[in-house]
C-alpha positions as CSV (number, residue, x, y, z in Angstrom):
1,M,142.6,59.4,315.9
2,L,142.8,62.4,313.6
3,F,139.7,64.6,313.1
4,R,139.3,66.5,309.9
5,S,137.2,69.6,309.4
6,V,133.9,69.1,307.7
7,K,134.1,70.6,304.3
8,K,130.4,70.8,303.7
9,V,128.1,71.6,306.5
10,P,124.3,70.9,306.2
11,Q,123.7,74.6,305.8
12,T,126.0,75.1,302.9
13,D,123.3,75.1,300.2
14,A,121.1,77.4,302.2
15,I,124.1,79.8,302.7
16,F,124.8,79.8,299.0
17,D,121.1,80.4,298.2
18,N,121.0,83.3,300.6
19,L,124.2,84.8,299.2
20,H,122.9,84.5,295.6
21,A,119.5,86.0,296.5
22,K,121.1,89.0,298.2
23,D,123.5,89.4,295.3
24,E,120.6,89.4,292.7
25,L,118.8,92.1,294.6
26,S,121.8,94.3,294.7
27,R,122.5,93.8,291.0
28,A,119.2,95.7,290.3
29,D,120.2,98.7,292.4
30,A,122.9,100.9,290.8
31,S,123.6,102.5,294.2
32,V,125.0,99.3,295.6
33,K,128.8,98.9,295.1
34,R,129.4,95.1,294.9
35,L,132.9,94.1,295.9
36,S,134.6,90.8,296.6
37,I,137.7,90.8,298.8
38,D,140.3,88.2,299.7
39,C,143.8,87.8,301.1
40,K,146.3,85.3,299.8
41,A,149.2,83.6,301.6
42,T,152.2,85.7,302.5
43,V,154.9,85.6,299.8
44,N,158.6,85.5,300.6
45,I,160.6,87.9,298.4
46,G,164.1,86.9,297.3
47,D,166.1,84.6,295.2
48,F,164.3,81.4,296.2
49,S,164.0,78.2,294.1
50,R,160.4,76.8,293.8
51,G,161.5,73.5,292.3
52,G,160.6,74.6,288.7
53,C,162.7,74.4,285.6
54,T,164.5,77.5,284.3
55,R,166.4,78.4,281.2
56,G,169.7,80.1,281.5
57,D,172.1,80.4,284.4
58,N,169.7,81.3,287.2
59,Q,170.9,81.3,290.7
60,A,168.7,80.6,293.7
61,L,169.2,80.1,297.4
62,D,168.8,76.5,298.6
63,H,166.3,77.5,301.3
64,D,164.1,80.4,302.2
65,L,164.9,80.3,305.9
66,G,165.5,83.7,307.4
67,C,163.7,85.6,304.7
68,Q,163.7,89.3,305.6
69,E,161.1,90.6,303.1
70,K,157.6,89.2,302.9
71,Y,154.4,90.6,301.3
72,T,150.8,89.7,301.7
73,P,148.5,90.3,298.7
74,F,145.0,91.7,299.3
75,G,142.6,91.8,296.4
76,V,139.4,93.8,295.8
77,V,137.3,93.1,292.8
78,D,134.6,95.5,291.7
79,E,132.0,93.0,290.5
80,E,130.2,95.4,288.2
81,S,133.3,96.3,286.1
82,G,135.4,93.2,286.9
83,Q,138.3,95.5,287.8
84,L,140.8,93.9,290.2
85,Q,143.0,96.0,292.5
86,I,145.8,94.2,294.4
87,L,147.4,95.8,297.3
88,F,150.6,94.4,299.0
89,G,151.4,94.9,302.6
90,N,154.3,93.8,304.7
91,S,152.1,92.9,307.7
92,A,150.5,89.6,308.6
93,K,147.1,88.7,307.2
94,T,145.0,90.3,310.0
95,S,141.6,92.0,310.4
96,D,143.3,95.4,310.5
97,F,145.3,94.6,307.3
98,I,142.0,93.7,305.5
99,A,140.2,96.8,306.8
100,D,143.1,99.1,305.9
101,G,143.2,97.6,302.4
102,L,139.4,98.1,302.0
103,E,139.7,101.7,303.2
104,Y,142.6,102.4,300.8
105,F,140.5,101.0,297.9
106,W,137.5,103.3,298.9
107,E,139.7,106.4,299.2
108,H,141.1,105.9,295.7
109,L,137.7,105.4,294.0
110,P,136.6,108.3,291.9
111,L,134.6,110.8,293.9
112,A,131.5,110.4,291.6
113,E,131.5,106.6,292.3
114,R,131.7,107.2,296.0
115,Q,128.9,109.7,296.0
116,A,126.6,107.5,293.8
117,C,127.0,104.6,296.3
118,S,124.6,104.1,299.1
119,T,125.7,100.6,300.2
120,L,128.8,98.6,300.0
121,Q,128.1,94.9,299.5
122,I,131.2,92.9,300.3
123,K,131.7,89.2,299.6
124,V,134.2,87.7,302.0
125,D,135.4,84.3,303.0
126,N,134.9,83.1,306.5
127,G,138.5,83.0,307.5
128,P,139.7,83.7,311.0
129,E,140.8,87.3,310.2
130,S,137.5,88.3,308.6
131,S,135.0,86.1,310.3
132,G,131.6,87.5,311.3
133,R,132.5,86.5,314.8
134,R,135.8,88.3,314.7
135,T,135.2,91.4,316.9
136,Q,138.2,93.4,315.6
137,F,137.1,92.9,312.0
138,L,133.5,93.8,312.8
139,K,134.6,96.9,314.8
140,R,136.7,98.1,311.9
141,M,133.8,97.6,309.4
142,V,131.4,99.5,311.7
143,D,134.0,102.3,312.1
144,F,134.5,102.4,308.3
145,A,130.8,102.5,307.6
146,D,130.4,105.4,310.1
147,R,133.3,107.3,308.6
148,I,132.1,107.1,305.0
149,G,128.4,107.4,305.8
150,K,127.4,104.3,303.9
151,S,125.9,101.0,305.0
152,I,128.0,97.9,304.6
153,Q,126.5,94.5,303.9
154,L,128.9,91.6,304.4
155,L,128.1,88.4,302.5
156,Y,130.0,85.4,303.8
157,Y,130.8,82.2,301.9
158,P,130.2,79.0,303.7
159,P,133.3,77.6,305.6
160,Y,135.9,76.2,303.1
161,H,133.9,77.4,300.1
162,S,135.3,80.8,299.2
163,K,137.0,79.1,296.2
164,Y,133.6,79.1,294.6
165,N,133.6,82.9,294.4
166,P,133.6,83.3,290.6
167,R,135.6,86.5,290.8
168,S,138.2,85.0,293.1
169,E,138.6,82.0,290.8
170,E,139.0,84.2,287.8
171,H,141.8,86.2,289.3
172,T,143.6,83.8,291.6
173,S,146.2,83.0,289.0
174,E,147.0,86.7,288.7
175,L,147.9,86.9,292.4
């Protein structure tokens, strides 16, 4: 017998209500930097066919076995401006990769924005690499908060529901 994951747990509505309430509070506070982050699946780079139609004499490999070059996209959306930054890394989608990408984003914000910020509010899915139970991810977030001298508020989407993040939905096709 095959067991499937429950897509909607009884607490789903309560989790969304909590997430929306915290988001509304932070919208009124200009010192809160509201971000949404997400990683997408690793992409093989090369002359691979994806089964689509092409015009012209395009050549592609029959299979993508043995691909040497792979990149993982990591996106950060500033929810105030709607600005999307996509970083690509050649590592696996891990807690460290996500934390490194977030730190890179922060370091490249204009100094005035960093100084005006008292709190980073980060919306994140509840995937295995960024889960609130993932000690490596939490350790990196605490270290990051200590290093920049700002508090960090993590807002988690219910399991299997990050697709309802309006910013993630808007930009998924761009990844």
